C-alpha positions in Angstrom: 103.0 -105.7 83.3 105.4 -109.1 83.5 104.4 -111.9 85.4 107.5 -114.0 86.2 107.6 -117.5 88.0 110.4 -119.2 89.4 111.2 -122.2 90.8 114.1 -122.9 93.5 115.2 -126.3 94.9 116.3 -129.0 95.9 119.7 -127.2 95.9 120.8 -125.1 97.8 118.2 -126.4 100.0 115.5 -123.7 100.2 113.3 -125.9 102.6 115.8 -124.5 105.6 115.3 -121.1 104.5 112.5 -118.7 106.3 110.2 -117.1 103.6 111.8 -113.7 104.2 115.2 -115.7 103.3 114.1 -117.1 100.4 112.2 -114.0 99.1 115.4 -112.2 99.5 117.9 -114.8 97.6 115.1 -114.5 94.9 115.4 -110.5 94.7 119.2 -111.2 94.5 118.9 -113.8 91.7 116.5 -111.7 89.9 118.8 -108.5 90.2 121.8 -110.6 89.0 120.3 -112.6 85.9 117.8 -110.4 84.7 119.1 -107.3 86.0 115.6 -106.2 87.8 116.2 -104.1 90.8 112.8 -103.0 91.7 110.5 -104.8 94.2 107.5 -106.7 92.8 103.9 -105.2 93.5 102.8 -108.7 94.3 104.4 -111.9 95.5 103.1 -115.3 96.5 105.0 -117.5 98.0 104.1 -121.4 97.5 106.5 -124.1 99.1 105.4 -127.8 97.2 107.5 -129.4 99.7 109.2 -132.3 97.7 106.7 -132.5 95.3 105.1 -131.4 92.0 101.8 -129.1 92.6 98.9 -131.3 91.4 96.8 -129.8 88.6 93.0 -131.1 89.2 91.4 -133.5 86.7 90.3 -132.0 83.7 92.2 -128.7 83.7 94.3 -129.4 81.2 94.5 -126.5 78.4 95.3 -126.7 74.8 98.6 -125.0 73.7 96.6 -122.6 71.0 93.2 -121.1 71.8 90.9 -121.8 69.3 89.2 -118.8 69.6 92.3 -116.4 69.3 94.5 -117.6 66.5 98.2 -116.9 67.2 97.7 -117.1 71.0 99.7 -119.7 72.7 99.8 -120.8 76.5 102.6 -122.4 78.0 102.7 -123.9 81.8 102.0 -126.3 83.9 98.5 -126.8 82.7 99.2 -127.1 79.2 102.4 -129.6 78.6 103.4 -131.1 81.9 104.1 -130.0 85.8 107.9 -130.0 85.5 110.1 -126.9 84.8 111.7 -128.9 81.8 108.3 -129.7 80.4 107.5 -126.1 80.6 110.8 -125.3 79.1 110.0 -128.1 76.2 106.6 -126.4 75.7 107.8 -123.2 75.4 110.2 -123.8 72.8 107.7 -125.9 70.8 105.5 -123.1 70.9 108.1 -120.7 69.8 109.0 -122.9 66.5 105.0 -122.6 66.1 105.4 -119.3 66.1 108.1 -118.6 64.0 106.7 -121.0 61.2 104.0 -119.3 61.0 105.7 -115.8 60.8 108.0 -117.2 58.1 104.9 -118.5 56.0 102.9 -115.4 56.4 
């Protein structure tokens, strides 16, 4: 099973599309970019209406799970809400994992 999270906006103005139109555009993009041609089993569509999602206070998570060495988390509750924050955290985790593999 693979979990994908995608972000759309602000261009080309997804707020003007219906949910069905947005999901169709998403499926088209996944087929084009990732060569995924089957429909997902589960879809959740959330519209944040010109705002980043708000993570409840105290829900920030560590990047590495102390009880499971080598297990890392990446996402909005780890290194920041914006997509660029998530990508930055993912690159940092990849560097950490590479260093650990090279050291062992």
